[in-house]
N, C-alpha and C positions, 0 to 999 in steps of 0.2 A: 438417533440422539444429536446427530450432526458434529460440529467442531466449534472451537473457539479461534478464529482466526487472528493473527497477530502481526502487525507490521510494525517493526523497530525503527526508532528515530532518534537523533540525538538528545532530545529532552524528554523522552518517554515512549510510550507504545500505544498505538491505536488497536483496539480490539473489535470484533464482529462476531456476534454470536449467530451462527448459522446452523438452521435445522437441516434434517437428513434430505430435505428437497433441494438444498442448495441456497435457500433464500434466507435472508436476514430474519431472525426471531426475536420478537419483542422481549425486554428483559422481564423475569417473573414479577409478579405483583410483590410490592415491598423491597424490591432489590435496592441494595445500597452498597457502596464501596467505602469501608471503613478507614478512618484516617489512621496511618500507621503511628503507633506509640513511638517509634524510634524517631520521628522527625518533629521536632518542636522548637528549631531555631528561630523562625521568623514566619510572618503571616504569608501565605502563598506558596510555602515550600512545597507543598503536595497539592496538586489541583486535578479534579476529575470533572470531565464534561460528559454527561451521559445523554445520549439521544435515545428515546423510548423505543425507537424502531430496531433496536439490537446493537447499536454502536457506541462506544464510548473511547475516551482519550484520557489516559493517565499521564500527567505531566509533573515532572520533577525539573523546574527550570535550571537548577544548579548543576544537573547532570551534564548539561552541555559544555560547561566550562571549567568543571571541577577536574582535579588531577589525582593521581596516585591512590592512597587508601581511602580518601573521600569519596573518589568516583567509584571504586570497588564497593564500598559501604552502600552508596545510593543505589547502586545496580542490584545488590542483594535486597534492599528494601523493595525495589520495583519488582523484582522476581517474585518475591513473596506474595505481593498484592496479586499479581497476575495468575499465580498458581492458585491462590485462594479462591479466585473468581471462577475459574475453570472448574475447581473441586465442588463449589457451591452449586454450579450449574450441572455437574455430572458429565462434562464434555472433556474429550481429549483436546490438547493444543496443536494446532497447526502453525508453523512459523517456517521463514525462508531458511534453506540450507545455505549459510553463508561462506560454505567453503567455495562456492561458485560466484561469489561477489554479492553486492546489495543493488537491487534494481531501484532506481530513483527517477522520478519524473515530477520535478518541483520548478516552478517558474520563479520562486522567490530567491534571488541571488544571495541574500544574507544567510538563508537557511541551507543553501548549497555549500557556501563557504564553511559552515559550522558542520556539515555533515561530511565534507571531504575527508577529513582527518579523524572521525570519530570511530572507536572500535565497536562496531555493531555486533561483531561476533562475541564480544564479552557478555552482552545482554542475553543472547541466545544460549549461550553456555550456562550462565547463571540460572536461567528459566529452566532449562533442561536438567540440570542438577537438582534444582528445587522440586521440580516435578516428579522425578524419580523417586525422591526421598518421601514425598507425599502420595505416591501411588497414583499420579496422573500421567496418563499417556502423552507422548510428544511426537509428532509426525514432522519432521522437516520435509519441505518441498522445494523443487527446482524454482529458483527466484526469478526467472526471466520473465520480463513483461508484466509483472503483477500491477505495477504502478500504472502502467499504459493503459491495461486493460480496466483497472479502477476508474482512471480518468475519463476514458471515452464511454465506458457502459453504466458505471454505477454512481459517480459522484454526482450528476445532476439529477439522476433518477431518485436518490434517497436524501439529497440535499445535505450532503456531508462533505468533509474535507477529503483531499486526495489520499490522505493517509488512512482515513477510515475506509475509503473506496478500495485501497490496495488490499486491506485486511480481508475483505470479502473473497477475492479470488484466490488467495492464499488458502482460505478453508476450503473453497469449492475444489481447489486443485487436490487437496488431501482427500477428498471424497471421490476424485476421478471425473469431475464434470468437465466437459468442453466448454471453451469459450466462443461462442459463434459471433460473427460480425453481423450485427442486426440492421435493420432498416433505417434506425435512428443514427447509427453510426455512419452510414452511408450518406444520410442528409447532412451530417456534421462536416463530413468530408467535403461535399459539394459547397457547403456554405464557406469553409475555409478557402476553397478554390476561387470562389466568386469574390470574397473579400480581399485576397492577394491579387487578383486580376485587377480590382479596382484601384487598390494601394498603387500597384505598378504604374497604372495610367495617370494617377493624379499626383504621384510623389517619385518622378523621375530620379535615379541615383543608383549606383552600385550598391547591391546588397539589401535593397528594398523591394518588397513586393514579391513578384513571380520571378525569382531569380533561377538561374540555370540548375542550381542544386534542388530547388523545390520543384521545378518542372520535371526533374529526374524522379523525385520521389512519387509524384502523381503518376508517372508512367509507370513505375514499379508497382505501385497500388492498382493501377487498372488492370495488370496482369495478375496479381496475387489474390486480389479480393473476391473475383468470382469462383476461385478454387477453393478458398479457405475453409469453408463450412464442410467441404467434403472430405478434408483431410484427417488423418488421425490426431488424437490429442498430443501425441508426442512432435509430430509434424507442425502443429499449430504452435506449440511451445518452443521450437527451434529458434535459435538466435536470430537466423535471417528470415523469419516469418513476416506476415503483414505487420505484426505488431511492432516489429523493429521499425518499419518505415513509419508507422503512424506515431511512434514516439519522436522521431526526426521531424515529422511534420508539425507536432505540437510545439517543439521546441523552435522550430523556424517561423512560427505565425505567432509567437507570443508578443 
């Protein structure tokens, strides 16, 4: 039956409905996300973007800047909607174990500022409590590199945002799937290498193009990538795996 992967964000959650094969599963015919009766203050207070290939985003804009009781209330509303979706699909929920921190890879500086002080753990705790109450299973997973994996492997493939793309490896990790470094990722790395070499030649200056830091990243990746697919899943997910260097490379080349 698979899992419902969940990536938490300051303004809501991204969900990926994933089948037992580890691939996104289209939403059932007639699937809808009902508007919560508890929210009725203003238009756009509750927003849902549904991708037919099994991804959706539930956005409550006020959640990002509200405080105190209001934020707690909105988190409760969000938790109810997310758990209701999982129950309707008959799938357990996979989410990040935020005791170990939150993995982020977003090139939007405004979003990063907003996320830096957001209590992500409150959302996961609220969802877990609601799920237990409703009889829906929850499986927390090691959070390392989920956004990076989503960025390199799934964002472009499925035409979704990085948050949707991160929800997919979260669900796959709950099912025990490994994340291989594919031919497409190697081609993407080579394209970044060529782009930065060109930038270094055309825009001289400290901190631009192929810097010493970036050269070091490429050297580390040249050593790690040939070995990556032969490693155990736990070695692939370790902090200083190839995904760590790929994250730094993405941030350096933005």
